[in-house]
N, CA, C and O atoms as a GROMACS GRO file, in nm:
protein
  548
    1LEU      N    1   0.083  -0.120   0.000
    1LEU     CA    2   0.000   0.000   0.000
    1LEU      C    3   0.086   0.125   0.000
    1LEU      O    4   0.059   0.221  -0.072
    2LYS      N    5   0.193   0.123   0.082
    2LYS     CA    6   0.280   0.240   0.088
    2LYS      C    7   0.352   0.261  -0.045
    2LYS      O    8   0.365   0.374  -0.093
    3ALA      N    9   0.399   0.152  -0.104
    3ALA     CA   10   0.467   0.163  -0.233
    3ALA      C   11   0.371   0.214  -0.339
    3ALA      O   12   0.408   0.296  -0.423
    4ASN      N   13   0.249   0.165  -0.334
    4ASN     CA   14   0.147   0.209  -0.430
    4ASN      C   15   0.119   0.358  -0.411
    4ASN      O   16   0.103   0.431  -0.509
    5GLU      N   17   0.113   0.404  -0.287
    5GLU     CA   18   0.086   0.544  -0.258
    5GLU      C   19   0.201   0.632  -0.307
    5GLU      O   20   0.178   0.738  -0.364
    6GLN      N   21   0.326   0.588  -0.285
    6GLN     CA   22   0.441   0.666  -0.330
    6GLN      C   23   0.446   0.672  -0.482
    6GLN      O   24   0.479   0.776  -0.540
    7SER      N   25   0.412   0.561  -0.546
    7SER     CA   26   0.409   0.558  -0.691
    7SER      C   27   0.304   0.654  -0.745
    7SER      O   28   0.326   0.722  -0.845
    8CYS      N   29   0.190   0.659  -0.677
    8CYS     CA   30   0.082   0.752  -0.718
    8CYS      C   31   0.128   0.896  -0.703
    8CYS      O   32   0.102   0.980  -0.790
    9ASP      N   33   0.195   0.926  -0.593
    9ASP     CA   34   0.242   1.063  -0.569
    9ASP      C   35   0.345   1.105  -0.674
    9ASP      O   36   0.341   1.219  -0.722
   10GLN      N   37   0.436   1.015  -0.709
   10GLN     CA   38   0.538   1.046  -0.810
   10GLN      C   39   0.473   1.067  -0.947
   10GLN      O   40   0.510   1.158  -1.021
   11SER      N   41   0.377   0.981  -0.979
   11SER     CA   42   0.308   0.994  -1.108
   11SER      C   43   0.226   1.121  -1.112
   11SER      O   44   0.216   1.185  -1.217
   12GLU      N   45   0.167   1.158  -1.001
   12GLU     CA   46   0.085   1.278  -0.994
   12GLU      C   47   0.171   1.402  -1.017
   12GLU      O   48   0.130   1.496  -1.085
   13ASN      N   49   0.289   1.402  -0.960
   13ASN     CA   50   0.379   1.516  -0.978
   13ASN      C   51   0.422   1.528  -1.124
   13ASN      O   52   0.436   1.639  -1.175
   14ALA      N   53   0.442   1.415  -1.190
   14ALA     CA   54   0.487   1.417  -1.329
   14ALA      C   55   0.373   1.457  -1.422
   14ALA      O   56   0.394   1.537  -1.513
   15ASN      N   57   0.254   1.403  -1.402
   15ASN     CA   58   0.144   1.431  -1.494
   15ASN      C   59   0.014   1.429  -1.415
   15ASN      O   60  -0.035   1.322  -1.380
   16ARG      N   61  -0.042   1.545  -1.386
   16ARG     CA   62  -0.158   1.557  -1.300
   16ARG      C   63  -0.289   1.510  -1.366
   16ARG      O   64  -0.383   1.477  -1.294
   17THR      N   65  -0.298   1.507  -1.492
   17THR     CA   66  -0.425   1.475  -1.559
   17THR      C   67  -0.430   1.333  -1.612
   17THR      O   68  -0.528   1.295  -1.676
   18SER      N   69  -0.332   1.258  -1.588
   18SER     CA   70  -0.326   1.124  -1.644
   18SER      C   71  -0.437   1.034  -1.585
   18SER      O   72  -0.467   1.040  -1.466
   19VAL      N   73  -0.495   0.954  -1.671
   19VAL     CA   74  -0.598   0.858  -1.631
   19VAL      C   75  -0.536   0.751  -1.540
   19VAL      O   76  -0.600   0.706  -1.445
   20ASN      N   77  -0.416   0.713  -1.570
   20ASN     CA   78  -0.347   0.611  -1.490
   20ASN      C   79  -0.330   0.656  -1.346
   20ASN      O   80  -0.341   0.576  -1.253
   21VAL      N   81  -0.303   0.784  -1.326
   21VAL     CA   82  -0.286   0.837  -1.191
   21VAL      C   83  -0.418   0.827  -1.116
   21VAL      O   84  -0.420   0.787  -0.999
   22ARG      N   85  -0.527   0.863  -1.181
   22ARG     CA   86  -0.658   0.854  -1.115
   22ARG      C   87  -0.693   0.710  -1.083
   22ARG      O   88  -0.749   0.681  -0.977
   23ILE      N   89  -0.661   0.619  -1.174
   23ILE     CA   90  -0.689   0.477  -1.150
   23ILE      C   91  -0.608   0.427  -1.031
   23ILE      O   92  -0.660   0.357  -0.944
   24ARG      N   93  -0.481   0.465  -1.027
   24ARG     CA   94  -0.396   0.423  -0.916
   24ARG      C   95  -0.445   0.481  -0.784
   24ARG      O   96  -0.445   0.412  -0.682
   25LYS      N   97  -0.487   0.606  -0.786
   25LYS     CA   98  -0.538   0.667  -0.663
   25LYS      C   99  -0.664   0.596  -0.616
   25LYS      O  100  -0.682   0.572  -0.497
   26THR      N  101  -0.750   0.563  -0.710
   26THR     CA  102  -0.873   0.492  -0.676
   26THR      C  103  -0.840   0.354  -0.620
   26THR      O  104  -0.897   0.311  -0.519
   27GLN      N  105  -0.748   0.284  -0.686
   27GLN     CA  106  -0.708   0.152  -0.637
   27GLN      C  107  -0.648   0.162  -0.497
   27GLN      O  108  -0.677   0.081  -0.410
   28HIS      N  109  -0.564   0.262  -0.478
   28HIS     CA  110  -0.502   0.281  -0.346
   28HIS      C  111  -0.608   0.309  -0.241
   28HIS      O  112  -0.602   0.255  -0.130
   29SER      N  113  -0.703   0.392  -0.274
   29SER     CA  114  -0.809   0.426  -0.180
   29SER      C  115  -0.892   0.303  -0.144
   29SER      O  116  -0.923   0.280  -0.027
   30VAL      N  117  -0.927   0.224  -0.244
   30VAL     CA  118  -1.006   0.103  -0.221
   30VAL      C  119  -0.926   0.003  -0.138
   30VAL      O  120  -0.979  -0.056  -0.043
   31LEU      N  121  -0.799  -0.016  -0.172
   31LEU     CA  122  -0.716  -0.110  -0.097
   31LEU      C  123  -0.697  -0.064   0.047
   31LEU      O  124  -0.700  -0.147   0.139
   32ALA      N  125  -0.678   0.064   0.068
   32ALA     CA  126  -0.662   0.116   0.204
   32ALA      C  127  -0.790   0.094   0.284
   32ALA      O  128  -0.785   0.056   0.401
   33HIS      N  129  -0.905   0.118   0.220
   33HIS     CA  130  -1.034   0.097   0.288
   33HIS      C  131  -1.052  -0.051   0.323
   33HIS      O  132  -1.095  -0.084   0.434
   34LYS      N  133  -1.021  -0.140   0.228
   34LYS     CA  134  -1.033  -0.285   0.254
   34LYS      C  135  -0.938  -0.328   0.366
   34LYS      O  136  -0.974  -0.410   0.451
   35PHE      N  137  -0.818  -0.271   0.366
   35PHE     CA  138  -0.721  -0.304   0.470
   35PHE      C  139  -0.775  -0.265   0.607
   35PHE      O  140  -0.762  -0.342   0.703
   36VAL      N  141  -0.834  -0.148   0.618
   36VAL     CA  142  -0.890  -0.103   0.745
   36VAL      C  143  -1.003  -0.196   0.788
   36VAL      O  144  -1.013  -0.231   0.906
   37GLU      N  145  -1.089  -0.237   0.693
   37GLU     CA  146  -1.198  -0.329   0.725
   37GLU      C  147  -1.145  -0.463   0.776
   37GLU      O  148  -1.193  -0.516   0.876
   38VAL      N  149  -1.045  -0.516   0.708
   38VAL     CA  150  -0.988  -0.646   0.746
   38VAL      C  151  -0.922  -0.636   0.884
   38VAL      O  152  -0.938  -0.727   0.966
   39MET      N  153  -0.850  -0.529   0.909
   39MET     CA  154  -0.785  -0.513   1.040
   39MET      C  155  -0.888  -0.497   1.151
   39MET      O  156  -0.869  -0.548   1.261
   40THR      N  157  -0.997  -0.426   1.123
   40THR     CA  158  -1.104  -0.411   1.222
   40THR      C  159  -1.166  -0.547   1.253
   40THR      O  160  -1.188  -0.581   1.369
   41GLU      N  161  -1.194  -0.624   1.149
   41GLU     CA  162  -1.251  -0.758   1.168
   41GLU      C  163  -1.153  -0.848   1.245
   41GLU      O  164  -1.194  -0.925   1.331
   42TYR      N  165  -1.025  -0.837   1.213
   42TYR     CA  166  -0.923  -0.915   1.283
   42TYR      C  167  -0.922  -0.881   1.432
   42TYR      O  168  -0.919  -0.970   1.516
   43ASN      N  169  -0.924  -0.753   1.464
   43ASN     CA  170  -0.924  -0.711   1.604
   43ASN      C  171  -1.048  -0.759   1.677
   43ASN      O  172  -1.040  -0.802   1.792
   44GLU      N  173  -1.164  -0.752   1.612
   44GLU     CA  174  -1.288  -0.801   1.673
   44GLU      C  175  -1.280  -0.951   1.698
   44GLU      O  176  -1.321  -0.999   1.804
   45THR      N  177  -1.229  -1.025   1.601
   45THR     CA  178  -1.215  -1.170   1.615
   45THR      C  179  -1.118  -1.204   1.727
   45THR      O  180  -1.142  -1.296   1.805
   46GLN      N  181  -1.009  -1.130   1.734
   46GLN     CA  182  -0.911  -1.155   1.840
   46GLN      C  183  -0.971  -1.127   1.978
   46GLN      O  184  -0.947  -1.203   2.072
   47THR      N  185  -1.047  -1.021   1.990
   47THR     CA  186  -1.112  -0.988   2.116
   47THR      C  187  -1.214  -1.095   2.154
   47THR      O  188  -1.220  -1.137   2.270
   48LEU      N  189  -1.293  -1.139   2.057
   48LEU     CA  190  -1.392  -1.243   2.081
   48LEU      C  191  -1.324  -1.373   2.126
   48LEU      O  192  -1.370  -1.438   2.219
   49PHE      N  193  -1.214  -1.409   2.060
   49PHE     CA  194  -1.140  -1.530   2.098
   49PHE      C  195  -1.087  -1.518   2.240
   49PHE      O  196  -1.094  -1.614   2.317
   50ARG      N  197  -1.036  -1.402   2.274
   50ARG     CA  198  -0.981  -1.380   2.409
   50ARG      C  199  -1.091  -1.395   2.514
   50ARG      O  200  -1.070  -1.458   2.618
   51GLU      N  201  -1.208  -1.338   2.487
   51GLU     CA  202  -1.319  -1.347   2.583
   51GLU      C  203  -1.368  -1.491   2.596
   51GLU      O  204  -1.398  -1.537   2.706
   52ARG      N  205  -1.375  -1.562   2.484
   52ARG     CA  206  -1.417  -1.703   2.489
   52ARG      C  207  -1.316  -1.787   2.566
   52ARG      O  208  -1.354  -1.872   2.647
   53SER      N  209  -1.188  -1.763   2.542
   53SER     CA  210  -1.084  -1.837   2.614
   53SER      C  211  -1.092  -1.808   2.763
   53SER      O  212  -1.080  -1.899   2.845
   54LYS      N  213  -1.113  -1.684   2.796
   54LYS     CA  214  -1.124  -1.644   2.936
   54LYS      C  215  -1.244  -1.714   3.001
   54LYS      O  216  -1.233  -1.764   3.113
   55GLY      N  217  -1.358  -1.716   2.932
   55GLY     CA  218  -1.477  -1.783   2.984
   55GLY      C  219  -1.456  -1.932   3.000
   55GLY      O  220  -1.501  -1.991   3.099
   56ARG      N  221  -1.390  -1.994   2.903
   56ARG     CA  222  -1.365  -2.138   2.909
   56ARG      C  223  -1.274  -2.172   3.027
   56ARG      O  224  -1.301  -2.266   3.102
   57ILE      N  225  -1.169  -2.095   3.044
   57ILE     CA  226  -1.077  -2.119   3.155
   57ILE      C  227  -1.149  -2.097   3.288
   57ILE      O  228  -1.130  -2.173   3.383
   58GLN      N  229  -1.232  -1.993   3.294
   58GLN     CA  230  -1.308  -1.963   3.416
   58GLN      C  231  -1.399  -2.082   3.451
   58GLN      O  232  -1.405  -2.122   3.567
   59ARG      N  233  -1.469  -2.137   3.351
   59ARG     CA  234  -1.558  -2.251   3.376
   59ARG      C  235  -1.480  -2.374   3.420
   59ARG      O  236  -1.521  -2.445   3.512
   60GLN      N  237  -1.366  -2.399   3.355
   60GLN     CA  238  -1.285  -2.515   3.393
   60GLN      C  239  -1.237  -2.502   3.536
   60GLN      O  240  -1.235  -2.601   3.611
   61LEU      N  241  -1.198  -2.383   3.574
   61LEU     CA  242  -1.151  -2.364   3.711
   61LEU      C  243  -1.265  -2.375   3.811
   61LEU      O  244  -1.246  -2.426   3.921
   62GLU      N  245  -1.385  -2.330   3.773
   62GLU     CA  246  -1.501  -2.343   3.861
   62GLU      C  247  -1.538  -2.489   3.880
   62GLU      O  248  -1.576  -2.531   3.989
   63ILE      N  249  -1.527  -2.568   3.772
   63ILE     CA  250  -1.559  -2.711   3.780
   63ILE      C  251  -1.465  -2.780   3.877
   63ILE      O  252  -1.506  -2.869   3.951
   64THR      N  253  -1.339  -2.740   3.876
   64THR     CA  254  -1.242  -2.803   3.965
   64THR      C  255  -1.245  -2.745   4.105
   64THR      O  256  -1.173  -2.791   4.193
   65GLY      N  257  -1.329  -2.645   4.127
   65GLY     CA  258  -1.343  -2.588   4.260
   65GLY      C  259  -1.247  -2.474   4.288
   65GLY      O  260  -1.236  -2.430   4.403
   66LYS      N  261  -1.179  -2.426   4.188
   66LYS     CA  262  -1.085  -2.315   4.206
   66LYS      C  263  -1.158  -2.184   4.177
   66LYS      O  264  -1.229  -2.172   4.077
   67THR      N  265  -1.138  -2.088   4.263
   67THR     CA  266  -1.195  -1.956   4.237
   67THR      C  267  -1.080  -1.862   4.204
   67THR      O  268  -0.980  -1.856   4.275
   68THR      N  269  -1.097  -1.788   4.095
   68THR     CA  270  -0.993  -1.695   4.052
   68THR      C  271  -1.056  -1.559   4.028
   68THR      O  272  -1.175  -1.547   3.999
   69THR      N  273  -0.974  -1.459   4.041
   69THR     CA  274  -1.021  -1.323   4.014
   69THR      C  275  -0.997  -1.291   3.867
   69THR      O  276  -0.924  -1.362   3.797
   70ASP      N  277  -1.061  -1.185   3.821
   70ASP     CA  278  -1.041  -1.142   3.683
   70ASP      C  279  -0.895  -1.103   3.658
   70ASP      O  280  -0.843  -1.123   3.549
   71GLU      N  281  -0.831  -1.047   3.760
   71GLU     CA  282  -0.691  -1.007   3.745
   71GLU      C  283  -0.602  -1.129   3.722
   71GLU      O  284  -0.510  -1.125   3.641
   72GLU      N  285  -0.630  -1.238   3.795
   72GLU     CA  286  -0.550  -1.360   3.778
   72GLU      C  287  -0.571  -1.419   3.639
   72GLU      O  288  -0.476  -1.465   3.576
   73LEU      N  289  -0.695  -1.416   3.591
   73LEU     CA  290  -0.722  -1.466   3.456
   73LEU      C  291  -0.651  -1.380   3.352
   73LEU      O  292  -0.592  -1.432   3.257
   74GLU      N  293  -0.657  -1.249   3.369
   74GLU     CA  294  -0.590  -1.159   3.276
   74GLU      C  295  -0.439  -1.184   3.276
   74GLU      O  296  -0.376  -1.185   3.170
   75GLU      N  297  -0.382  -1.204   3.395
   75GLU     CA  298  -0.238  -1.231   3.406
   75GLU      C  299  -0.203  -1.359   3.331
   75GLU      O  300  -0.102  -1.365   3.261
   76MET      N  301  -0.287  -1.461   3.347
   76MET     CA  302  -0.262  -1.587   3.281
   76MET      C  303  -0.271  -1.572   3.129
   76MET      O  304  -0.187  -1.626   3.056
   77LEU      N  305  -0.371  -1.498   3.081
   77LEU     CA  306  -0.386  -1.478   2.937
   77LEU      C  307  -0.272  -1.392   2.881
   77LEU      O  308  -0.225  -1.418   2.771
   78GLU      N  309  -0.229  -1.292   2.956
   78GLU     CA  310  -0.121  -1.205   2.911
   78GLU      C  311   0.011  -1.281   2.902
   78GLU      O  312   0.086  -1.265   2.806
   79SER      N  313   0.038  -1.364   3.002
   79SER     CA  314   0.164  -1.437   3.003
   79SER      C  315   0.163  -1.550   2.902
   79SER      O  316   0.269  -1.596   2.858
   80GLY      N  317   0.044  -1.596   2.864
   80GLY     CA  318   0.035  -1.708   2.770
   80GLY      C  319   0.077  -1.839   2.832
   80GLY      O  320   0.104  -1.936   2.762
   81ASN      N  321   0.084  -1.842   2.965
   81ASN     CA  322   0.129  -1.961   3.037
   81ASN      C  323   0.016  -2.012   3.125
   81ASN      O  324   0.003  -1.970   3.240
   82PRO      N  325  -0.066  -2.103   3.072
   82PRO     CA  326  -0.178  -2.154   3.152
   82PRO      C  327  -0.134  -2.250   3.261
   82PRO      O  328  -0.216  -2.292   3.343
   83SER      N  329  -0.007  -2.286   3.265
   83SER     CA  330   0.039  -2.383   3.365
   83SER      C  331   0.034  -2.326   3.506
   83SER      O  332   0.048  -2.401   3.603
   84ILE      N  333   0.014  -2.195   3.518
   84ILE     CA  334   0.000  -2.135   3.651
   84ILE      C  335  -0.111  -2.205   3.727
   84ILE      O  336  -0.097  -2.234   3.846
   85PHE      N  337  -0.222  -2.231   3.659
   85PHE     CA  338  -0.337  -2.293   3.723
   85PHE      C  339  -0.348  -2.442   3.694
   85PHE      O  340  -0.400  -2.517   3.775
   86THR      N  341  -0.298  -2.485   3.579
   86THR     CA  342  -0.317  -2.625   3.541
   86THR      C  343  -0.236  -2.720   3.628
   86THR      O  344  -0.273  -2.837   3.641
   87SER      N  345  -0.127  -2.674   3.688
   87SER     CA  346  -0.049  -2.763   3.774
   87SER      C  347  -0.133  -2.808   3.893
   87SER      O  348  -0.128  -2.924   3.933
   88ASP      N  349  -0.211  -2.715   3.951
   88ASP     CA  350  -0.300  -2.751   4.060
   88ASP      C  351  -0.409  -2.846   4.012
   88ASP      O  352  -0.446  -2.940   4.082
   89ILE      N  353  -0.459  -2.820   3.894
   89ILE     CA  354  -0.565  -2.904   3.838
   89ILE      C  355  -0.512  -3.045   3.815
   89ILE      O  356  -0.580  -3.143   3.844
   90ILE      N  357  -0.390  -3.056   3.762
   90ILE     CA  358  -0.331  -3.187   3.736
   90ILE      C  359  -0.310  -3.263   3.866
   90ILE      O  360  -0.341  -3.382   3.874
   91SER      N  361  -0.259  -3.195   3.969
   91SER     CA  362  -0.238  -3.265   4.096
   91SER      C  363  -0.371  -3.306   4.158
   91SER      O  364  -0.383  -3.415   4.214
   92ASP      N  365  -0.473  -3.219   4.148
   92ASP     CA  366  -0.606  -3.255   4.196
   92ASP      C  367  -0.662  -3.373   4.118
   92ASP      O  368  -0.727  -3.461   4.175
   93SER      N  369  -0.636  -3.376   3.989
   93SER     CA  370  -0.683  -3.486   3.905
   93SER      C  371  -0.616  -3.616   3.947
   93SER      O  372  -0.681  -3.721   3.951
   94GLN      N  373  -0.488  -3.612   3.977
   94GLN     CA  374  -0.417  -3.732   4.019
   94GLN      C  375  -0.469  -3.780   4.154
   94GLN      O  376  -0.485  -3.901   4.175
   95ILE      N  377  -0.495  -3.689   4.245
   95ILE     CA  378  -0.550  -3.726   4.376
   95ILE      C  379  -0.688  -3.788   4.358
   95ILE      O  380  -0.720  -3.889   4.422
   96THR      N  381  -0.769  -3.728   4.272
   96THR     CA  382  -0.903  -3.780   4.246
   96THR      C  383  -0.896  -3.919   4.184
   96THR      O  384  -0.973  -4.008   4.220
   97ARG      N  385  -0.804  -3.938   4.091
   97ARG     CA  386  -0.788  -4.068   4.026
   97ARG      C  387  -0.746  -4.174   4.128
   97ARG      O  388  -0.793  -4.287   4.124
   98GLN      N  389  -0.656  -4.136   4.219
   98GLN     CA  390  -0.612  -4.230   4.323
   98GLN      C  391  -0.729  -4.266   4.414
   98GLN      O  392  -0.745  -4.382   4.451
   99ALA      N  393  -0.810  -4.167   4.451
   99ALA     CA  394  -0.927  -4.194   4.535
   99ALA      C  395  -1.024  -4.286   4.462
   99ALA      O  396  -1.082  -4.376   4.523
  100LEU      N  397  -1.042  -4.264   4.332
  100LEU     CA  398  -1.130  -4.350   4.252
  100LEU      C  399  -1.079  -4.493   4.252
  100LEU      O  400  -1.157  -4.587   4.266
  101ASN      N  401  -0.949  -4.510   4.234
  101ASN     CA  402  -0.891  -4.645   4.236
  101ASN      C  403  -0.914  -4.714   4.370
  101ASN      O  404  -0.945  -4.833   4.375
  102GLU      N  405  -0.898  -4.639   4.479
  102GLU     CA  406  -0.922  -4.696   4.612
  102GLU      C  407  -1.068  -4.735   4.629
  102GLU      O  408  -1.098  -4.840   4.685
  103ILE      N  409  -1.158  -4.651   4.581
  103ILE     CA  410  -1.302  -4.681   4.591
  103ILE      C  411  -1.336  -4.805   4.510
  103ILE      O  412  -1.412  -4.890   4.556
  104GLU      N  413  -1.281  -4.815   4.389
  104GLU     CA  414  -1.307  -4.933   4.306
  104GLU      C  415  -1.253  -5.059   4.373
  104GLU      O  416  -1.317  -5.164   4.368
  105SER      N  417  -1.136  -5.049   4.434
  105SER     CA  418  -1.078  -5.164   4.504
  105SER      C  419  -1.167  -5.206   4.621
  105SER      O  420  -1.193  -5.325   4.640
  106ARG      N  421  -1.215  -5.109   4.699
  106ARG     CA  422  -1.306  -5.140   4.810
  106ARG      C  423  -1.435  -5.203   4.759
  106ARG      O  424  -1.488  -5.295   4.821
  107HIS      N  425  -1.485  -5.153   4.648
  107HIS     CA  426  -1.608  -5.206   4.591
  107HIS      C  427  -1.589  -5.354   4.553
  107HIS      O  428  -1.676  -5.437   4.580
  108LYS      N  429  -1.476  -5.385   4.491
  108LYS     CA  430  -1.448  -5.525   4.455
  108LYS      C  431  -1.441  -5.612   4.581
  108LYS      O  432  -1.495  -5.723   4.584
  109ASP      N  433  -1.375  -5.560   4.685
  109ASP     CA  434  -1.366  -5.636   4.810
  109ASP      C  435  -1.504  -5.658   4.871
  109ASP      O  436  -1.534  -5.767   4.920
  110ILE      N  437  -1.588  -5.556   4.868
  110ILE     CA  438  -1.725  -5.568   4.922
  110ILE      C  439  -1.805  -5.669   4.841
  110ILE      O  440  -1.881  -5.747   4.898
  111MET      N  441  -1.788  -5.668   4.709
  111MET     CA  442  -1.859  -5.765   4.625
  111MET      C  443  -1.813  -5.908   4.657
  111MET      O  444  -1.896  -5.999   4.661
  112LYS      N  445  -1.683  -5.928   4.680
  112LYS     CA  446  -1.633  -6.060   4.719
  112LYS      C  447  -1.690  -6.101   4.854
  112LYS      O  448  -1.730  -6.216   4.873
  113LEU      N  449  -1.693  -6.007   4.948
  113LEU     CA  450  -1.748  -6.035   5.081
  113LEU      C  451  -1.895  -6.072   5.071
  113LEU      O  452  -1.941  -6.165   5.137
  114GLU      N  453  -1.970  -5.999   4.989
  114GLU     CA  454  -2.113  -6.028   4.971
  114GLU      C  455  -2.131  -6.168   4.913
  114GLU      O  456  -2.219  -6.243   4.955
  115SER      N  457  -2.047  -6.203   4.816
  115SER     CA  458  -2.054  -6.336   4.756
  115SER      C  459  -2.023  -6.444   4.860
  115SER      O  460  -2.090  -6.547   4.865
  116SER      N  461  -1.923  -6.419   4.943
  116SER     CA  462  -1.887  -6.515   5.049
  116SER      C  463  -2.001  -6.530   5.149
  116SER      O  464  -2.029  -6.641   5.194
  117ILE      N  465  -2.065  -6.420   5.185
  117ILE     CA  466  -2.178  -6.425   5.280
  117ILE      C  467  -2.293  -6.504   5.221
  117ILE      O  468  -2.356  -6.583   5.292
  118ARG      N  469  -2.321  -6.486   5.092
  118ARG     CA  470  -2.428  -6.564   5.028
  118ARG      C  471  -2.394  -6.713   5.028
  118ARG      O  472  -2.480  -6.798   5.054
  119GLU      N  473  -2.268  -6.744   5.000
  119GLU     CA  474  -2.226  -6.884   5.001
  119GLU      C  475  -2.239  -6.942   5.141
  119GLU      O  476  -2.285  -7.055   5.158
  120LEU      N  477  -2.199  -6.866   5.242
  120LEU     CA  478  -2.210  -6.909   5.381
  120LEU      C  479  -2.357  -6.927   5.419
  120LEU      O  480  -2.391  -7.022   5.489
  121HIS      N  481  -2.443  -6.836   5.374
  121HIS     CA  482  -2.587  -6.847   5.401
  121HIS      C  483  -2.641  -6.976   5.340
  121HIS      O  484  -2.721  -7.048   5.402
  122GLY      N  485  -2.597  -7.005   5.217
  122GLY     CA  486  -2.639  -7.129   5.153
  122GLY      C  487  -2.595  -7.251   5.232
  122GLY      O  488  -2.670  -7.348   5.245
  123MET      N  489  -2.473  -7.246   5.286
  123MET     CA  490  -2.423  -7.358   5.367
  123MET      C  491  -2.506  -7.375   5.493
  123MET      O  492  -2.540  -7.488   5.530
  124PHE      N  493  -2.540  -7.264   5.561
  124PHE     CA  494  -2.622  -7.272   5.682
  124PHE      C  495  -2.761  -7.326   5.650
  124PHE      O  496  -2.817  -7.403   5.728
  125MET      N  497  -2.816  -7.287   5.537
  125MET     CA  498  -2.948  -7.337   5.498
  125MET      C  499  -2.942  -7.488   5.474
  125MET      O  500  -3.030  -7.562   5.515
  126ASP      N  501  -2.834  -7.532   5.405
  126ASP     CA  502  -2.816  -7.676   5.383
  126ASP      C  503  -2.799  -7.750   5.516
  126ASP      O  504  -2.857  -7.856   5.537
  127MET      N  505  -2.719  -7.690   5.606
  127MET     CA  506  -2.696  -7.750   5.738
  127MET      C  507  -2.828  -7.760   5.815
  127MET      O  508  -2.855  -7.862   5.878
  128ALA      N  509  -2.910  -7.654   5.810
  128ALA     CA  510  -3.039  -7.655   5.880
  128ALA      C  511  -3.128  -7.764   5.823
  128ALA      O  512  -3.199  -7.831   5.897
  129MET      N  513  -3.125  -7.781   5.694
  129MET     CA  514  -3.207  -7.884   5.632
  129MET      C  515  -3.157  -8.023   5.672
  129MET      O  516  -3.238  -8.113   5.697
  130PHE      N  517  -3.025  -8.042   5.678
  130PHE     CA  518  -2.970  -8.170   5.721
  130PHE      C  519  -3.008  -8.201   5.865
  130PHE      O  520  -3.045  -8.314   5.897
  131VAL      N  521  -2.999  -8.100   5.952
  131VAL     CA  522  -3.035  -8.119   6.093
  131VAL      C  523  -3.182  -8.155   6.103
  131VAL      O  524  -3.219  -8.243   6.181
  132GLU      N  525  -3.266  -8.087   6.027
  132GLU     CA  526  -3.410  -8.113   6.032
  132GLU      C  527  -3.440  -8.254   5.981
  132GLU      O  528  -3.521  -8.325   6.040
  133THR      N  529  -3.375  -8.294   5.872
  133THR     CA  530  -3.397  -8.430   5.820
  133THR      C  531  -3.342  -8.535   5.915
  133THR      O  532  -3.401  -8.643   5.927
  134GLN      N  533  -3.234  -8.507   5.982
  134GLN     CA  534  -3.176  -8.603   6.076
  134GLN      C  535  -3.267  -8.616   6.198
  134GLN      O  536  -3.278  -8.724   6.256
  135GLY      N  537  -3.331  -8.504   6.238
  135GLY     CA  538  -3.421  -8.508   6.353
  135GLY      C  539  -3.544  -8.591   6.324
  135GLY      O  540  -3.602  -8.649   6.416
  136GLU      N  541  -3.587  -8.600   6.202
  136GLU     CA  542  -3.705  -8.678   6.165
  136GLU      C  543  -3.673  -8.827   6.166
  136GLU      O  544  -3.764  -8.909   6.184
  137MET      N  545  -3.552  -8.864   6.148
  137MET     CA  546  -3.516  -9.005   6.144
  137MET      C  547  -3.512  -9.059   6.279
  137MET      O  548  -3.483  -9.178   6.297
   0.00000   0.00000   0.00000
């Protein structure tokens, strides 16, 4: 755009009535206008992305039980280093996973115990029936 503008200025100084100069000026004007539109759209998109990222991070932190201030979120987005908060999330995730494994292990043990109790109940029922049949003899 700058080169086009300088070329237009040089051509204008050489020949003010040339059709080519008017065409170049028009092209430069249109390109400059399009450039401004594209940059405006880019800035809007960048702002929208930043707000969405901020909202997503805020929700993720709320889900994990972490409360953060807007200043902390801004600091994280400015630094581009989300590990400030994710390290706590990862350690919480590992603790949660370990607790889940312990719960699953206890559940398996309880299921085995329940199965053993049912088997024992069956044995007592058989024993009661044997005692009753022996008493009749």
